[in-house]
N, C-alpha and C positions, 0 to 999 in steps of 0.2 A: 503494499499500499504505500503511495507516494504522500508528500506533505499536504497537498491540497485535499485529497480524499480523506486523509486522517483528520485534518482540521474540520472539514465538513461532517465527518461522523461524530466528532466530539461535540460540535455545536448542535447537531440535530438531537443527539441523545440528552445533552445537557438541558436543552429547552423542552424536550419532549416529556421528561419526567415532571417538569414544573406544570405543563399543560395537562398531562395525564391526570396529575392529583387534582387539577381543578374541576375535573368531571368525574373521575372514576369513584370518588367518594360518594357522589350523589346517590347511587342505587344502594349503597351499604348504610345510609343514614337510619333507615327504620330498624335494621338489625342492630346497629350500634345503640340506639335508644332503648332497645328491648334488653340488651345484654349488660350495659354498663350501668352501675349505680351512680346516683348523684345526690349531693346533699343540698345544692343550691339551685338546680334548674329542673323545670319540668321536662317531659320527654321531647315535646315539639321544640321548646326553646333550646334544649341542650343540643339536639340534631342540627338546628340552624347555626348555632355558635360553632360547632365542629366544622361546618362547611365555610362559614364566613370569617372565622378567625384567621384562617389560612390567607384567604383573599385580601383581608384588611392589612395584615403585616406585609404581604407581597406588594400590594399597591402603594402603601405608604413609603417603602424604602427603595422603590425602583429608581427614582431620579438620583437619590444619594448613591446607590450602587453604581449607576452608569458613570457618574462623575468620578467616583473612587476608581472605577476600572480604567478610565482615561488617565487619571493622575498617577496611580500607583502600580499599574500593570494589569492588563486584561487577563493574561494567563493566570496571574497570581490569585486575582479575585474569583476567576472562574473555578479553579481548583479547590479554593477554600469553600466556595458554594457547594461544589459537589460533595465534599467530605461532610460538610454540615447538613446537607439534604439527606445524604445516606443515613447518618446517624440518627437524625430526627425521625426518619421514616421507620427504622428499626424500633425506636422508642415509642412511637405512636402505635405501632402494631402490638407492643407489650403493655399498653396503658391499662392500669387496673381500674380507673373510674373515669367519669365524664369530664370532671375538672382537669385532671392531668392531661387528658387527651387534647382538650382545648388549648392548654398552655403549650403543649408540644407542637400543635398545629400552627401556633404563632411562630414558634422557632422554625418550623419547616418552611413557612411562607417567607420569613427573613432570609434563610439560606437560598430559596428560590429566587429572590430578588437579585442576588449576585449572579445568577445564571442567565436570565433572560436577555438583558441589554448586552452582556458581554458576548453571547453567542453570535449575534449578528456582527459585532465589531470584529470578532475573530475571523468571520468569513470575508470581510472587506479587504483585509490585506493581501491574501495570496490570490485572489480572483480579480479579473478586470473585464470590462466590456460585456459582450454577449455571455461569456462563461460566468461572469459575476451574476447576470440575470438568471442563468440556469442554476447556478448554486443557491440564489435566493428561492428560486422555484422548488428545488428539492428540499430545502429547509422548511419552506412554507407547507409544502405537501406532507412531509413527515410530522412536523410540529402539529399542524391542524388535524392531521389523521389521528394522532395520539388523543387529542381532546375529544374528537368525535367518536373514536373507537373506545375511549375510556369507559362509557357506561356499559358497553358489551362486555369488556373484560372484567369489569366490576361485577356485573350481574352473574357471570359464570363463577367467578371466585366466591362470591357470597353464597350462591346456591350449592356449590360443590365442596367448599373448603370451609371458609369462615370470612367475616368481614375483615379480620386482622391481615388476611392475605393481601388485600388491596394496597396495604402500605409495604409489606415485604416484597412485593413484585418490583418495587424501585430499586432494590439493592443491586441485582445484577446489571441493570441498565446503567446505574451510577458508576459500578466498577469498570465497565467497558469504556464509558466516556472519560473516566480518570486515566485509564491507561493510554487511550488515544490522545488525550490532551498532553500528558507528560511526554510522549514520544514525538508527536507531530506538530504541535503547535508551538510557534515562536512568540516570545514575549513582545508586547507592543504597548506604547503609551503615549501620552501627550506630555513632553518634557516641560512645557510652559505651565501646566495645570498644577503640577506637584509643588511648585515653588510657592504657591499662594493659595492653597485650598480654602474655599469658602465655607468653613464649618457653621457659621451663623446662618447662612442661606440655606445649608443642608438641613439644619434643624427646623427652620421655618417651613421649608417645603414639605418636610415629613409631617409636621403638625397640619399643614394645609390638606395635603392628600389624606392623611389618616382621619382628620376631623370630618371631612366630606364623606369618606367611606363608612366610618363608624356611624355617623348620623343617619345615612341612607339605610345601613343595616339594622340599626337599632329601631329606628322609626318604623321600618317595614315589619319588623318581628312584633312590635307592640302596637300595631295598627294606629300609629301616630297619637297614641294616648300619652300625656305627659310632656314635660319640656325637654327631656334628655335628647331625643333625636333632633328637633329644631335647633337646640342650643349647640350641639356638636357641629351641625352644619353651619351655623353662624360663626362658630369659632374657625371652621375651615375656610369660610368666605373671608374672614378678617385676616387670616393667616395668608390667604392667597394675595390679597391686596397688599399686605406688608411684604410679601416676597417679590412682587413686581417692583415695588418702591426700592427694596434692596438691590435688585438687579439693575435698575436705572441708575442708582447713586453709587453702587459698589464700585471699587476700583478693579477687582478681580472676581466678577460675579460667578456663582456657580453655574448659572445658564446665561450665556452671552445673548442678549436680545437680538444681536445680528443674525442669529439663526433663523429668526422669523421674518427676516427680510427676504428670505428665499420663498417665492411664491408657492413653489411645490410643497415645501416643508409645511407651511401653514395650511395650504388647502388639504394636504394628506392628513394632517392632525384633525382638521374639522370633519373630514369624511369618515376618518377613524371613529370619532365620537359618535356619529351617526349609525354607521354600519355595525360596529361592535355593540352599540346600545341594543340594536335589534337582535343580534346574535345572543346577547345575554337574556333577553326576554324570551327568545324562542327555546333556548336550551333549558332554562328553568321551568317555564310553563309546560313545555311539551312533555318533559319527563314525569312530572308530577301528575299532569292530566291523564297521560296514558295509563299509569299505575293506579292512581287514586280514584279516577272516575271511570275509566273504561275497563279496568281490571287486568291490564297486561302484566305478565310476570316481569320481575326486574330484567332478566336476560332478554326478553322480547322488546321491552321498553328501550333497552340499550342498543338492540338491533336495528331500531328504526333508522339511525343515522348511517348504517353500513353502505347502502348504495352511493350515497353522497360522498362518503369517505373514500370509497374506491375511485370515484371520478376525480376527486382531489388528488389522490395518489398518482394516478396515471396521467393526469393532464397538467399538473402545476409546473413541472420543470419545462414542458413545452411552452406554457403560457408565459413563464419567466423569460425564456429565451425570446420569444416574440415580442414581448413588452420592452425588453432591452433593445432590440433591434428596430422596432416600429414606433416605439414610444408608448407610455403606459396609459394615456388618456382614454382611448377608445375602450380599452379593457376595463378600466376603472369605472367607466360610465355604463357599459352594457352588462357587466357582471352582477351589480346590485339589482338591476332591473329583472334579470332572469331569477335571482334569488327571490325577490319580491312576488314574482308570479308563482313560484313553487309554495310560498308561505300562504298566499291568498287562496290556494287550493284547500288549505286546512280550514278556512272559514266556512266550507260547506259540509264539514265532518259532523255526522249525526250522533246524538247522544247514545244511540243503540248499536254503534259501530262494533262489530264482532271483535272480541279480544283475542289476543295470541298468547296462550300459555305455554310459552316455550320452556321446556325442562331439559337442561343439558344432558342428564342421564337417559332420557327417553327419546330414542331415535324418531319415532313417529311424530313427536311434538315439534320437530324441526320443519314440518310443512306449514308455511305461513297461512294465517287466517284470511278470509275474503276481506275483512275489515282492513287488515294491513296492506293487501294488495291493491285495494280500490281507494282507501281513504289516505294512507300515508305514502305508499311508494311513489306515485307521480310527483307528489310534493317534494320528497327527499331527493329524487333524481334532478329535478329543476334547481332545487337549492343547492345541491352539490356541484352541479355544473356551473352555476353562477359564482359559487365560492371559489372553484378552480380558476375561473376567468379573472377573478378580482385579487385574491390574496397576494400572489407573486408580483404582479405589476405594481400593487400598492407598496409592497416592501422595497421594490426596486426604485420607485419614485421617492420613497422616504430616504433610503440610504444614499442615493446619489444627490440629494439635495442639501447635504451637510458635508463640511469638510472632513476628511478621513481622520484627522486628529481628534475630532469631536464625535466619532462614530458611536462610541459607547453611550455618550449622553443623548444624542439624537435618538438612538433606539429607545433609551430608557424614557424619554419624554413621551414618545409615541406609545410605549407600552403602559405607562402611567395613565395616559388618556383612554386607552382601550380597556382599562379596568375600573378606573373611578367613574368616568362618565356612564358606562353601562350600569354600575351599581346605583347611581342616581336615577338613571332612566328606569331601571328596574323597580326602584321605590315608587316612583311616580305611576308606573303602569300597575304595580301592586295595589295602589290606592284606587286606581280606576276600576281594576278588575274585581277587587273586594267589594267596593260600593255597588258595582253592576250586579254581582252575585247576590248580595243580600236584598237589593232592591227587587230583583226578579223572584228570589225565594218568597218575599213577603207578599207578591202579588199572586204566587202560585198556592200559597198556604195562608188564607186569611186568618188572622188572629195570632199568628206566630210572632212572637216578640223577638225580632233579629237583633235587637240592641241588648238583650239579656246576655251577660257572660257566660251562663250555663249553655245557652243555645250556640253561642259562638265556639265554645269548646267542643260541643257535640257535633256540629256541623261546620267544620272549617271551610274556607274558600274553595278548596278543590276536592270537596266530598270525601272525607274520611270519617264518616259517622261511626259512633260506637253501637252496640246491640240495643242500646235503650231507646235509639231514635225511631219513631213510628215509620212504618213502610212508606206511608204517603209522603212523608217529609224526605225520606231517602230518594224516592222517585223524583220529587220536585227538585232536590239538591243536585241530582244528576243532570236534569235538564238545565238548571240555573248555571251550573259549573261549565256546561258545554257552551252556553251563550257567553259567558265570561272569557272562556278560552278563545272563542271566535274574536271577541273584542281585542283580546292581547295580540293575536295574530294580525289583525287588521293594523294595529298601532305599529307592530313590528315591520309590516310591509311598507307603511308610510315612511318609517325612518330609513329603510333600504332605498326607497325611490328618492328620498331627499339627498342621500349620500351619492346616488347616481347623478343627480342634477349638479351638486357642488362639484364633483369631479369632472363632469363634462364641460362645465362652464370655466372652472378654475384651473385645472391641470394644464401645464404646457409641455408638450413633448420637446426633447432637447433640441432637435433640429429646428424648431420653430420658436425657441425662447429668444427674447430680446436682450438678454444679459442680466435681467433682474436677479435670477436665481444665482448666477455665478458671482454677482457683486454681493448678494446676501451671504453666500458662503464665505466670500473673502472677508467680509465684515465680521462674521462669526469668528474666524480665525484670528483677525486682528484684535478683537476684544479679548479673546482667550489669552493671547500673548501679552496683553496689557500694553 
């Protein structure tokens, strides 16, 4: 294996485990809630914190991690992240109670923050031109495929072994990535950044991103009752404003504002906010709806994304090469529209769609249900095709719009936006979906007090009622949750269409640029150098 392939392997696996853990745990949450004791959290609350604690620390530390990688060495930070992620994964798998698992998920997310921005920066150095576009395509294909295939892997592991296996599966992937990184990756950094690292800016941006993420997560979990969620978001907003002021006035700012003078960098980050907001809504709502309302098994719910993942795997490298050669604009405009068309198909999905109870040990159960073939398959094929068209050109547009010395930071900014923005969007959609669910349920069951805490515990937004709920309420909840799911998918499709418009109007292909992107990149380099 040569240096370029070894670097690509390390980058793909390093990012892959982070993305895998963003989704693989989803299908294990119910089993975790059943198995682990907790002194402080209810079952549903504990499950939510296990999922969101990881995303919170990962999001809050991304920009800091990207700046540290540029300043002190991308290989050094990358290998540190691999070791930390592997150790945290083992400890998560051994967790004795809910509280310890939540704390370890925070540690795991912090280690993951060292991996994501560094991986793209590692690829930037040994590749150039169309080969760089193809490398970004392979990275995007493998990284995105792991996040989509995560629910499938998780479902099989949960049903055949244990929920603990979803954490242990990271270990061999981390070990291979660590060997490849040590053997093939060369150290690189920005020598100007290390002389004057902006620790104050790093702390403020972590507070900004963490406040926004925590506020969105907490508010969603508690149905926006009480001041904690809004206050956390307010703190995040205030810290964001303070961070911008620091970047404008600082002599050696953590984030040189010259980066945003690049038109493609600014537009790509705006479209990322919209597109990944839609992806978060789709992934979260689809998995819970398929299991909680339609009755899909965990494995079958995870399998829904397989056709799209296969398209992503086989087409992304080709799309990356084409995007590098022809320019990314047309791909970034068409891809989200194709994705939106697939998601709109789900708005016609009926409440009585036939579930698929896939059981890994039963060969006969591997035959897909009619409901899957008719209701989900066309949607996931279109969605996967659009995703394959979009992801690699978007990554190419991003990484070619920043100077190579700031590749880690540029990637970190985009990754932070792709995580914090979706959480905020998901929180807003959750409010809309929950409100629509209870309003519709009230109309279907006259006299049912949906504001009662007891009713809300018995009939949560996506229909997981207990045995004490009357059959007529269960049936009504099924219809109401289907309608609220349709609303969530319509909102996601509108976000995707908005991202397509932003890309079509704003992105400039390299051969037609007027020089604004190049001057922006140069300004970013000049500011970084001081």
